[in-house]
Each structure stands twice: as structure tokens, then as C-alpha cells.
TIFI-428903 format. One record per residue (C-alpha): chain; x, y, z. Coordinates in pm, whole numbers, plus 50000, padded with zeros to 5 digits. Example, Ala and Ser with C-alpha at 12.3 -4.5 7.8 and 13.67 -1.06 7.14 Angstrom:
A | 51230 | 49550 | 50780
A | 51367 | 49894 | 50714
END
This chain:
A | 49565 | 13016 | 36960
A | 49586 | 12635 | 36942
A | 49673 | 12466 | 37234
A | 49995 | 12289 | 37129
A | 49958 | 12001 | 37393
A | 49617 | 11907 | 37277
A | 49540 | 12047 | 36935
A | 49213 | 12187 | 37078
A | 49082 | 12529 | 37093
A | 49160 | 12785 | 37350
A | 48933 | 12982 | 37608
A | 48932 | 13356 | 37514
A | 48823 | 13653 | 37713
A | 48625 | 13881 | 37437
A | 48534 | 14224 | 37540
A | 48316 | 14449 | 37309
A | 48374 | 14818 | 37420
A | 48098 | 15062 | 37412
A | 47868 | 15296 | 37620
A | 47572 | 15227 | 37798
A | 47328 | 15055 | 37540
A | 47012 | 15264 | 37670
A | 47145 | 15602 | 37563
A | 47413 | 15498 | 37318
A | 47281 | 15191 | 37134
A | 47352 | 15198 | 36745
A | 47642 | 15459 | 36777
A | 47984 | 15411 | 36597
A | 48145 | 15399 | 36956
A | 47935 | 15094 | 37053
A | 48004 | 14861 | 36750
A | 48265 | 14639 | 36999
A | 47968 | 14562 | 37199
A | 47728 | 14503 | 36935
A | 47970 | 14222 | 36786
A | 47970 | 14071 | 37130
A | 47586 | 14049 | 37161
A | 47607 | 13890 | 36808
A | 47829 | 13626 | 36926
A | 47586 | 13568 | 37212
A | 47295 | 13527 | 36982
A | 47487 | 13322 | 36742
A | 47535 | 13075 | 37004
A | 47154 | 13090 | 37159
A | 47277 | 13269 | 37478
A | 47187 | 13601 | 37643
A | 47435 | 13839 | 37834
A | 47336 | 13889 | 38195
A | 47463 | 14149 | 38452
A | 47737 | 14026 | 38649
A | 47768 | 14248 | 38960
A | 48109 | 14126 | 39056
A | 48292 | 14250 | 38713
A | 48046 | 14545 | 38655
A | 47956 | 14404 | 38320
A | 47733 | 14186 | 38109
A | 47862 | 13840 | 38056
A | 47785 | 13521 | 37886
A | 47995 | 13214 | 37809
A | 47955 | 13022 | 37496
A | 48132 | 12703 | 37363
A | 48254 | 12633 | 37018
A | 48357 | 12329 | 36852
A | 48701 | 12156 | 36950
A | 48678 | 12261 | 37297
A | 48723 | 12628 | 37226
A | 48526 | 12869 | 37461
A | 48445 | 13226 | 37452
A | 48383 | 13440 | 37775
A | 48194 | 13740 | 37648
A | 48184 | 14069 | 37828
A | 48039 | 14395 | 37779
A | 48129 | 14674 | 38045
A | 47859 | 14831 | 38222
A | 48045 | 15175 | 38238
A | 48115 | 15440 | 38003
A | 48349 | 15376 | 37744
A | 48603 | 15607 | 37934
A | 48611 | 15382 | 38221
A | 48613 | 15043 | 38061
A | 48961 | 14925 | 38219
A | 48814 | 14839 | 38561
A | 48548 | 14584 | 38445
A | 48807 | 14446 | 38187
A | 49040 | 14421 | 38467
A | 48797 | 14252 | 38693
A | 48661 | 14005 | 38399
A | 49021 | 13904 | 38349
A | 49058 | 13801 | 38713
A | 48729 | 13636 | 38725
A | 48790 | 13424 | 38420
A | 49152 | 13404 | 38517
A | 49223 | 13515 | 38162
A | 49596 | 13603 | 38044
A | 49658 | 13886 | 37805
A | 49734 | 13630 | 37527
A | 49393 | 13513 | 37554
A | 49203 | 13849 | 37583
A | 49035 | 14015 | 37292
A | 48903 | 14371 | 37274
A | 48662 | 14463 | 37015
A | 48632 | 14839 | 36931
A | 48561 | 15112 | 36679
A | 48844 | 15263 | 36490
A | 48820 | 15613 | 36308
A | 49144 | 15562 | 36134
A | 48971 | 15284 | 35917
A | 48709 | 15332 | 35664
A | 48354 | 15206 | 35715
A | 48355 | 14841 | 35629
A | 48726 | 14768 | 35707
A | 48823 | 14503 | 35976
A | 49175 | 14478 | 36115
A | 49307 | 14234 | 36382
A | 49627 | 14271 | 36581
A | 49820 | 14209 | 36903
A | 49930 | 14515 | 37096
A | 49982 | 14887 | 36963
A | 49896 | 15226 | 37079
A | 49540 | 15337 | 37167
A | 49544 | 15597 | 36882
A | 49335 | 15845 | 37103
A | 49075 | 15576 | 37166
A | 48979 | 15662 | 37541
A | 48839 | 15316 | 37604
A | 49150 | 15139 | 37486
A | 49357 | 15388 | 37695
A | 49179 | 15282 | 38004
A | 49200 | 14906 | 37927
A | 49575 | 14976 | 37883
A | 49611 | 15150 | 38209
A | 49409 | 14879 | 38403
A | 49576 | 14583 | 38239
A | 49923 | 14739 | 38265
A | 49996 | 14626 | 37932
A | 49908 | 14682 | 37532
A | 49984 | 14300 | 37472
A | 49613 | 14197 | 37415
A | 49441 | 14125 | 37075
A | 49248 | 14380 | 36934
A | 48956 | 14345 | 36657
A | 48933 | 14683 | 36520
A | 48627 | 14790 | 36314
A | 48629 | 15103 | 36091
A | 48377 | 15372 | 36145
A | 48542 | 15632 | 35923
A | 48687 | 15973 | 35986
A | 48466 | 16246 | 36096
A | 48325 | 16472 | 35825
A | 48460 | 16838 | 35775
A | 48577 | 16967 | 36122
A | 48328 | 16766 | 36326
A | 48525 | 16664 | 36653
A | 48597 | 16293 | 36679
A | 48408 | 16267 | 36999
A | 48092 | 16396 | 36832
A | 48148 | 16175 | 36532
A | 48173 | 15839 | 36715
A | 47873 | 15931 | 36948
A | 47648 | 15973 | 36643
A | 47444 | 15676 | 36496
A | 47540 | 15549 | 36134
A | 47357 | 15662 | 35839
A | 47119 | 15398 | 35676
A | 47375 | 15301 | 35410
A | 47674 | 15290 | 35661
A | 47471 | 15081 | 35889
A | 47400 | 14831 | 35609
A | 47773 | 14801 | 35572
A | 47863 | 14770 | 35948
A | 47598 | 14503 | 35983
A | 47786 | 14298 | 35742
A | 48145 | 14376 | 35887
A | 48009 | 14284 | 36247
A | 47922 | 13933 | 36116
A | 48286 | 13927 | 35975
A | 48424 | 14036 | 36307
A | 48228 | 13767 | 36508
A | 48376 | 13509 | 36237
A | 48729 | 13670 | 36315
A | 48697 | 13619 | 36706
A | 48566 | 13262 | 36652
A | 48883 | 13197 | 36415
A | 49093 | 13343 | 36705
A | 48983 | 13057 | 36931
A | 49112 | 12795 | 36704
A | 49419 | 12951 | 36518
A | 49657 | 13212 | 36546
A | 49616 | 13617 | 36459
A | 49825 | 13563 | 36145
A | 49556 | 13340 | 36022
A | 49291 | 13598 | 36096
A | 49492 | 13895 | 35932
A | 49543 | 13670 | 35623
A | 49176 | 13612 | 35595
A | 49020 | 13935 | 35681
A | 49261 | 14214 | 35604
A | 49203 | 14400 | 35275
A | 48858 | 14283 | 35251
A | 48569 | 14498 | 35229
A | 48236 | 14438 | 35399
A | 48110 | 14261 | 35095
A | 48415 | 14024 | 35115
A | 48611 | 14189 | 34809
A | 48983 | 14257 | 34815
A | 49006 | 14626 | 34853
A | 49359 | 14653 | 34989
END
């Protein structure tokens, strides 16, 4: 993600998916929004309601001219696409510079993956973002929340809060995810993959 002409960092639109925090804070489905709040906190800023894009938003600057436009849709997960599309227009963001952070039940708790494009895997938030943007070719930071136990429906699983032990793991991987987003602003997706894929939440190679 380096600007070849200047050698400086890029401006990224960073979206954290989730449901309204008042009712769903701390649930598996809200981990993407948690990472965006963490990024804002790291840079000593607060998200504020932007009615024009129907989202909470903040802007932070990193070293080397890199910048993050942080966004959390104010809608429910299943209708995330409208605010993401509005934010892309508001910030004049290209798909290549759009990052969506989300939960992934196909990854074990504590696993982190980054890629560009791909399917939605049944994730209704991603499905709506794909529809609204008219493309899947944005960057995704995927945070593992584990498969539902037994026969529990996936919907029930992602709307539940983490156990105490899983919460400890997820808090660590959220820090890694925030680091990954910052690296995306100054490097390419392959650099993030090389650094974070295969590591567990403690930073050990478990691939």
C-alpha cells in the first residue's frame, strides 16, 4: 500500500462491522467494531456520529503520511452496506484502499487472516457490503471466533458474548488486528500475511 510516487503511506478507509453497541457490545459479531474502537483509542481520538454516512467515524494520522478513516456503521450487521458505500463516497475511497474488519466462524478463536477479495462465507454483513460496493475486491481482516458448539445455529453463536477465557485471547488478537491494519497503510497485503498468518494470539506459530 505504499504510494510508488512518493514512498509514503496511504489513506485507508477502515470499517469495523458489528451490531449496535448498546445491545450487542462484546459479542462475537462485534469484534470488527471493537478493533476500530481500539485503533481510535490508540491514537487518542474518539468516534463521533456522522449522520451523512449513518456511522460513527474518526480520522487518525500515522507516521509517513499514512491516514486511517475509521468507520463503524450505526445499522445492524445485515444492513452494513449502505453506510460503507456512503463512507467510501464521503472519503473518496477506492476499493483498493478499503479495509473491512469482521468476525469469522471458520477460523479458530485467536486466529487472524488478511486477504483481498473472496466470498462472504455466509456472513450477512459482508454479503451486504459486497452488494452495496458492487465488488468483493476490498481488503478483509478476518478474526476467528470459532465454530458454534454442537448443533447451535451460527446466528446464535455470533450473537453471544465470549467466555472469559476466549475473551482474553480475543483481546490479544484484536491488538494484532489493529497492528495489521496499521501495517496495511504502509505496506502491501503480502507483508501482513507473512507477519500474521499462522500465528496464534500469543504470537506463536501454530499453522
